[in-house]
C-alpha positions as CSV (number, residue, x, y, z in Angstrom):
1,M,98.9,114.0,86.4
2,K,102.2,114.6,88.1
3,Y,104.1,111.6,86.9
4,N,105.2,110.5,83.5
5,H,106.7,107.1,84.4
6,I,105.1,105.0,87.0
7,A,106.6,101.6,88.1
8,I,104.8,99.0,90.0
9,E,106.8,96.8,92.3
10,G,106.3,94.1,95.0
11,N,107.1,90.6,96.0
12,I,106.3,87.7,93.6
13,G,102.6,87.3,93.4
14,A,101.8,90.8,94.6
15,G,99.7,91.8,91.6
16,K,102.2,94.0,89.7
17,T,101.1,93.0,86.2
18,T,97.4,93.1,87.0
19,L,97.7,96.7,88.4
20,S,100.0,97.8,85.6
21,N,97.4,96.7,83.0
22,F,94.6,98.5,84.8
23,L,96.6,101.7,85.2
24,S,97.9,101.9,81.6
25,N,94.3,101.5,80.5
26,I,92.8,104.2,82.6
27,L,95.7,106.6,81.9
28,S,96.0,105.8,78.2
29,A,99.6,105.1,78.9
30,S,102.3,103.0,77.2
31,L,102.6,99.6,79.0
32,L,106.0,98.2,79.8
33,L,105.8,94.5,81.0
34,E,108.6,92.4,82.2
35,E,109.5,89.6,79.8
36,F,110.6,86.6,82.0
37,E,109.2,83.6,80.1
38,E,112.3,83.6,77.8
39,N,114.8,83.2,80.6
40,K,115.9,79.6,80.2
41,F,117.8,79.6,83.4
42,L,114.9,80.7,85.7
43,K,113.3,77.2,85.8
44,K,116.7,75.6,86.7
45,F,117.2,78.2,89.5
46,Y,113.9,77.5,91.1
47,E,114.4,73.8,90.9
48,S,117.8,73.6,92.6
49,G,119.0,77.0,93.6
50,D,121.8,76.7,91.1
51,Y,122.1,79.0,88.0
52,A,121.4,82.2,89.9
53,L,124.1,84.1,88.3
54,Q,123.1,82.9,84.8
55,A,119.5,83.8,85.5
56,E,120.3,87.3,86.6
57,V,122.7,88.0,83.7
58,Q,120.0,86.7,81.3
59,F,117.5,89.1,83.0
60,L,119.9,92.1,82.5
61,L,120.4,91.3,78.8
62,D,116.6,90.8,78.2
63,R,115.6,93.9,80.0
64,S,118.2,96.1,78.4
65,R,117.2,94.9,74.9
66,Q,113.6,95.4,75.8
67,L,114.2,99.0,77.1
68,K,116.3,99.9,74.0
69,E,113.6,98.8,71.8
70,F,110.9,100.5,73.9
71,Y,112.6,103.9,74.1
72,E,113.2,104.1,70.4
73,K,109.6,105.3,70.1
74,P,108.3,108.3,72.0
75,H,106.0,107.8,75.0
76,S,104.2,110.6,76.9
77,T,103.2,108.4,79.8
78,I,104.6,105.0,80.8
79,V,103.4,102.3,83.4
80,S,105.6,99.4,84.0
81,D,105.3,96.3,86.1
82,Y,109.0,96.5,87.3
83,Y,111.7,98.9,88.3
84,P,114.7,98.8,86.1
85,N,117.3,98.0,88.8
86,K,115.2,95.1,90.4
87,S,117.9,92.7,89.5
88,L,120.0,94.1,92.2
89,I,117.4,93.0,94.8
90,F,117.4,89.4,93.6
91,S,121.0,89.2,92.9
92,K,121.9,90.7,96.4
93,M,119.8,87.9,97.9
94,N,120.9,85.0,95.7
95,L,124.6,85.6,94.7
96,N,127.8,85.7,96.7
97,E,129.6,89.0,97.2
98,E,131.9,88.7,94.2
99,E,129.1,87.7,91.8
100,F,126.9,90.5,93.2
101,N,129.6,93.2,92.5
102,L,130.2,91.8,89.0
103,L,126.5,91.9,88.3
104,K,126.1,95.4,89.8
105,D,128.8,96.9,87.5
106,F,127.3,95.0,84.6
107,H,123.9,96.5,85.4
108,H,125.2,100.0,85.6
109,Y,127.0,99.7,82.2
110,L,123.8,98.5,80.6
111,F,121.2,100.6,82.2
112,N,122.6,104.1,83.0
113,K,121.5,105.4,79.7
114,F,117.8,104.7,80.3
115,P,115.4,106.9,82.1
116,T,114.1,105.8,85.5
117,P,110.5,106.0,86.9
118,D,109.5,109.2,88.8
119,L,107.0,107.3,91.0
120,L,107.0,103.9,92.5
121,I,103.9,102.1,93.6
122,F,104.8,99.3,95.9
123,L,102.2,96.6,96.6
124,D,102.3,95.1,100.1
125,R,100.7,91.8,100.5
126,N,101.0,89.2,103.3
127,I,103.0,86.0,102.6
128,D,100.0,83.7,102.7
129,S,98.2,85.7,100.1
130,L,101.3,85.9,97.9
131,Y,101.7,82.1,98.0
132,T,97.9,81.6,97.1
133,N,98.4,83.9,94.0
134,I,101.5,82.0,93.0
135,R,99.6,78.7,93.2
136,R,96.6,80.2,91.4
137,R,98.6,81.4,88.4
138,N,100.1,77.9,88.1
139,R,103.5,78.8,86.5
140,S,105.3,75.4,86.6
141,Y,108.6,76.9,87.7
142,E,107.1,78.6,90.6
143,L,105.1,75.8,92.2
144,N,108.0,74.5,94.3
145,M,108.7,77.9,95.7
146,D,108.4,77.9,99.5
147,L,107.3,80.6,102.0
148,N,110.8,81.1,103.4
149,Y,111.9,82.4,100.0
150,L,109.1,84.9,99.8
151,K,109.8,86.0,103.4
152,K,113.5,86.5,102.6
153,L,112.6,88.4,99.5
154,D,110.3,90.7,101.5
155,Y,113.4,91.6,103.7
156,Y,115.5,92.4,100.7
157,Y,112.8,94.6,99.1
158,E,112.5,96.6,102.4
159,N,116.3,97.3,102.3
160,W,116.1,98.2,98.6
161,L,113.1,100.7,99.2
162,E,115.1,102.5,101.8
163,K,117.7,103.4,99.2
164,L,115.6,104.7,96.4
165,D,115.6,108.3,95.8
166,I,112.1,108.8,94.3
167,P,108.5,109.1,95.6
168,I,107.2,105.7,96.8
169,I,103.6,105.1,97.7
170,R,102.8,101.8,99.4
171,I,99.4,100.2,99.1
172,D,98.0,97.1,100.5
173,A,97.4,95.0,97.5
174,D,94.5,93.1,99.1
175,T,92.5,96.3,99.1
176,I,92.6,96.8,95.3
177,D,89.2,95.7,94.2
178,L,89.1,95.2,90.5
179,N,85.4,94.5,90.7
180,N,84.9,98.1,91.4
181,P,86.8,99.7,88.5
182,E,85.1,103.0,88.6
183,F,86.0,103.8,92.2
184,L,89.5,102.4,91.7
185,S,90.0,104.5,88.6
186,L,88.9,107.7,90.4
187,R,91.0,106.9,93.4
188,F,94.2,106.3,91.5
189,K,93.7,109.4,89.4
190,Q,93.4,111.4,92.6
191,L,96.5,109.9,94.0
192,L,98.5,110.5,90.9
193,D,97.6,114.1,90.9
194,L,99.3,114.6,94.3
195,D,102.9,115.7,94.6
196,F,104.5,113.1,96.8
197,P,107.9,113.7,98.5
198,K,110.8,111.4,97.9
199,T,110.1,109.1,100.8
200,Q,107.8,106.2,101.4
201,R,104.3,106.9,102.2
202,V,101.5,104.3,103.1
203,V,98.3,105.2,101.2
204,K,94.8,103.8,101.8
205,L,92.6,103.4,98.7
206,A,89.4,103.5,100.8
207,I,88.2,107.0,101.6
208,T,87.1,107.2,105.2
């Protein structure tokens, strides 16, 4: 396999954690999952739109602590369900310019010592499908989220992807059939053995 650290990204409800669990299993890789349940400001933000800065600062602190503990042990292969600088996507969208610049400096100070992924798998999924997944998983603080927030986040993700300097493969998340794990395992192992350039590439899982 060509890659030692694979990050999965996508909008809220895209299926990042599900795919990360699957890939870590078939690749015998260490699994790094985002820890968001402890963020006491997240529910307040979703309820009113307030506490955006506090929520993002809490995410930075939690992720930096998690990564520090994670990298204290050796890992040959890593699969994670988030990219380390994803806070810059949400903070760019939800904070004013002064707050964003402050958080960006804070992020650089905390995260510049950690390695970054060498491949990003980005899960594309239409807004209605995202919304269905969010409702299905029934996290109380997400239930009031509206479609406009997801559409806006899609836009900011696109801008973020254009600036990343790593290989990015984009996959239609609705084509990931976990009921056919043998094919899915074979297909991903084939893909991860390819040497992708540092650009975005749309990849179809089905072989025609």
